[in-house]
C-alpha positions in Angstrom: 137.9 69.8 170.3 134.1 69.5 170.3 132.6 70.5 173.7 132.0 67.4 176.0 128.5 66.0 176.3 128.5 66.5 180.2 128.1 69.8 182.1 129.8 68.6 185.2 133.2 67.0 184.7 133.4 63.3 185.9 135.3 62.8 189.2 138.6 60.9 189.3 138.2 57.2 189.6 139.4 55.9 193.0 140.7 52.8 191.4 142.9 54.3 188.8 146.2 54.8 190.7 146.2 51.2 192.2 145.3 49.8 188.7 148.3 51.6 187.1 150.5 50.6 189.9 149.7 46.9 189.4 150.1 47.1 185.6 153.6 48.6 186.0 154.4 45.2 187.5 153.5 43.4 184.3 156.2 42.7 181.7 153.4 43.5 179.2 150.0 44.7 180.0 148.0 42.1 178.3 144.4 41.5 179.2 141.5 39.3 177.8 139.0 41.4 175.9 135.5 40.0 175.4 132.9 41.1 173.0 129.5 39.8 171.6 129.4 37.9 168.2 126.1 37.5 166.5 124.9 34.0 167.0 124.1 31.6 164.1 120.5 31.4 162.8 118.3 29.3 165.1 120.5 29.8 168.3 118.6 30.2 171.5 120.4 33.4 172.2 121.0 36.4 169.8 124.8 36.6 170.6 127.6 34.5 171.6 130.9 35.6 173.6 134.2 36.0 171.8 137.5 36.7 173.7 141.1 37.4 172.7 144.2 38.9 174.2 145.0 42.5 173.6 147.5 45.0 175.0 146.7 48.0 177.1 148.0 51.2 175.4 147.1 53.7 178.3 144.1 55.7 179.0 142.5 57.9 176.4 144.1 61.3 176.0 147.0 60.0 178.1 149.1 58.4 175.7 152.5 57.5 177.7 155.6 59.1 176.5 157.8 57.0 174.1 161.2 58.0 172.8 160.6 56.0 169.7 157.3 57.6 168.8 157.9 60.3 166.1 154.3 61.4 165.8 153.3 64.8 166.6 151.7 64.8 170.2 148.8 66.7 171.9 149.6 68.5 174.9 148.2 66.9 178.0 144.9 68.8 177.9 142.5 66.0 179.2 142.8 63.0 181.3 140.3 60.1 181.6 139.7 56.5 183.0 139.0 55.1 179.6 141.5 52.1 178.6 142.7 52.1 175.0 144.1 49.4 172.8 144.8 49.2 169.1 143.1 47.0 166.4 142.7 46.2 162.8 139.3 47.2 161.0 139.4 43.7 159.4 139.4 41.9 162.7 136.1 40.5 163.9 136.1 42.6 167.3 135.1 45.7 165.2 132.0 44.7 163.6 131.2 42.9 166.9 131.4 46.3 168.8 129.2 47.9 166.3 126.6 45.1 165.7 126.1 44.8 169.5 125.6 48.5 170.1 122.4 50.5 170.1 122.9 51.2 166.4 122.9 47.5 165.5 125.0 48.0 162.4 124.6 45.0 159.9 126.4 46.2 156.8 130.1 46.3 156.5 130.2 50.0 155.3 128.5 50.8 158.7 131.4 49.6 160.8 134.3 51.2 158.7 134.3 54.4 160.4 134.2 55.9 163.9 131.4 54.8 166.2 130.2 51.6 168.1 129.2 51.4 171.7 128.9 47.7 172.2 129.2 46.2 175.6 132.5 44.6 176.4 134.7 43.2 179.3 138.4 43.5 179.8 140.3 41.3 182.3 143.9 41.4 183.7 145.5 39.1 185.9 148.6 40.7 187.7 150.6 37.7 188.8 153.1 39.7 191.0 150.1 41.2 193.1 147.9 38.1 192.6 145.2 40.6 191.7 142.5 40.2 188.9 141.0 43.4 187.4 137.9 43.4 185.4 136.5 46.5 183.5 133.0 46.2 182.0 131.6 49.0 179.9 131.1 50.1 176.3 133.6 50.1 173.5 133.9 52.7 170.9 136.1 52.9 167.7 138.1 55.8 166.5 138.9 55.6 162.8 140.4 58.1 160.2 137.1 60.0 159.9 137.4 61.3 163.5 138.2 64.8 162.3 137.9 64.9 158.5 135.6 67.9 158.8 135.6 69.9 162.1 132.1 71.3 161.4 130.0 69.1 163.8 126.9 69.5 161.7 128.5 67.8 158.7 130.1 64.8 160.8 128.7 61.4 160.6 126.6 60.1 163.4 129.3 57.7 164.5 131.9 60.5 165.0 129.4 62.7 166.7 128.6 59.6 169.0 132.3 58.9 169.6 133.0 62.5 170.6 130.0 62.8 172.9 130.4 59.6 174.6 134.1 59.9 175.2 134.0 63.6 175.7 131.6 63.1 178.6 134.4 61.3 180.6 137.3 63.5 179.8 138.4 65.8 182.3 140.2 69.1 181.5 143.6 69.6 183.2 144.8 72.3 180.9 141.9 74.8 179.8 144.1 76.9 177.6 145.0 74.0 175.5 141.5 72.7 174.5 141.3 74.9 171.1 144.5 73.1 169.8 143.7 69.5 171.0 142.9 67.2 168.1 141.3 64.0 167.9 143.1 63.0 164.6 146.5 64.0 166.1 145.8 61.7 169.0 144.8 58.8 166.8 148.2 59.3 164.7 150.1 59.5 168.0 148.7 56.0 168.8 149.7 54.7 165.4 153.1 56.1 165.9 153.4 54.5 169.4 153.7 51.1 167.6 156.9 49.6 166.4 157.4 49.7 162.6 156.7 45.9 162.6 153.4 46.1 164.4 152.5 49.2 162.2 153.3 46.7 159.3 150.6 44.1 160.6 148.1 46.5 159.2 149.4 45.9 155.8 149.1 42.1 156.3 146.8 40.0 154.2 143.1 39.9 155.2 142.9 38.2 158.7 140.9 35.1 158.9 140.6 34.7 155.0 141.7 31.5 153.4 145.1 31.7 151.9 143.8 30.2 148.9 141.5 33.1 148.1 142.8 36.1 146.1 143.8 39.3 147.8 145.7 42.6 147.2 149.2 40.9 147.2 150.7 44.2 145.7 150.0 46.1 148.9 149.4 43.4 151.5 152.1 41.2 152.7 153.4 39.4 156.0 156.6 40.8 157.8 156.2 44.3 156.4 157.7 47.2 158.4 156.0 50.6 158.1 158.2 53.8 159.0 155.6 56.3 157.3 153.1 57.5 159.8 150.9 58.5 157.0 151.1 54.9 155.1 147.8 55.0 153.3 147.2 51.2 153.5 148.2 50.7 157.1 146.4 53.8 158.3 143.2 52.7 156.4 143.2 49.5 158.4 144.4 51.0 161.7 141.8 51.5 164.6 141.8 52.6 168.2 139.4 51.1 170.6 138.5 53.0 173.6 136.7 51.4 176.6 134.3 53.6 178.5 134.0 51.8 181.8 130.8 51.6 183.9 132.0 48.9 186.5 135.4 48.0 187.8 136.3 45.2 190.0 139.6 44.1 191.6 139.9 40.8 193.3 143.0 40.5 195.7 144.0 36.8 196.2 147.5 37.5 197.7 146.2 36.3 201.2 143.7 33.5 201.4 142.7 34.8 205.0 142.1 38.5 203.9 140.9 38.2 200.2 138.4 40.8 199.2 136.7 42.1 196.1 136.6 45.8 195.5 133.6 46.9 193.4 133.3 50.4 191.8 130.3 51.5 189.8 130.2 54.9 187.8 127.0 57.0 188.3 126.5 59.1 185.1 124.1 61.5 186.9 126.6 62.5 189.5 129.8 61.9 187.7 131.1 59.9 190.7 132.2 56.4 191.5 130.7 54.3 194.3 132.7 51.8 196.1 132.0 48.6 198.0 134.0 46.0 199.5 132.8 42.5 198.8 133.8 38.9 199.6 135.8 37.4 196.8 
């Protein structure tokens, strides 16, 4: 793996253990993911909000064990507090993450590889604990180009950005395994972590396009099941999204007389999380 961009490793997040404990109580760790969509011409603001439900797939570099996942797995060399979820490159959230980033991607070809960095929010409501969790930060896309050429000087700016930004928040827990840890293996492991039916969704007709318009009906079909971890069509469309959090809040509403909001803010200079207790 390329070296991280931070000299000092970030400190463990004080909210992580409770967050995972709460999510374990959910039948499915679904959350609302919000990004920024370019506003129509003439609008008073350059962006408008977009929200949809996604499923938490674990923290980056900490993919949970799954007996049904036949993909090769990296050793647990790193740990982080960066939530992940999967998406299709043809979905609107991908260009939104690119276009609202510092790079301001405008062309489709600029959104097909790794990169991004746009501002996002993710919100979970844990019914059993009556707690709302909100994570604010930047989202980065990991695409098939993440490790096409391990020579860093030949990698795209998007790949370099992803490795630098995410690498700065990855803590080493097994130093002797760093040389064998692979970004592309981690991406394939996330693909394998999906069921054959969900993998097949990446071979579905183009999302959001009119059914009356022509498409590649030889390779794209609803209800497809994909067993091959290297299926060229599905892998071309598969993306992993990683949220790099800057702020985390939890609001405990379990007792109206004792409700509190816990606020955590990451300091990139010290690598530490500050904490304040607020009124809900």
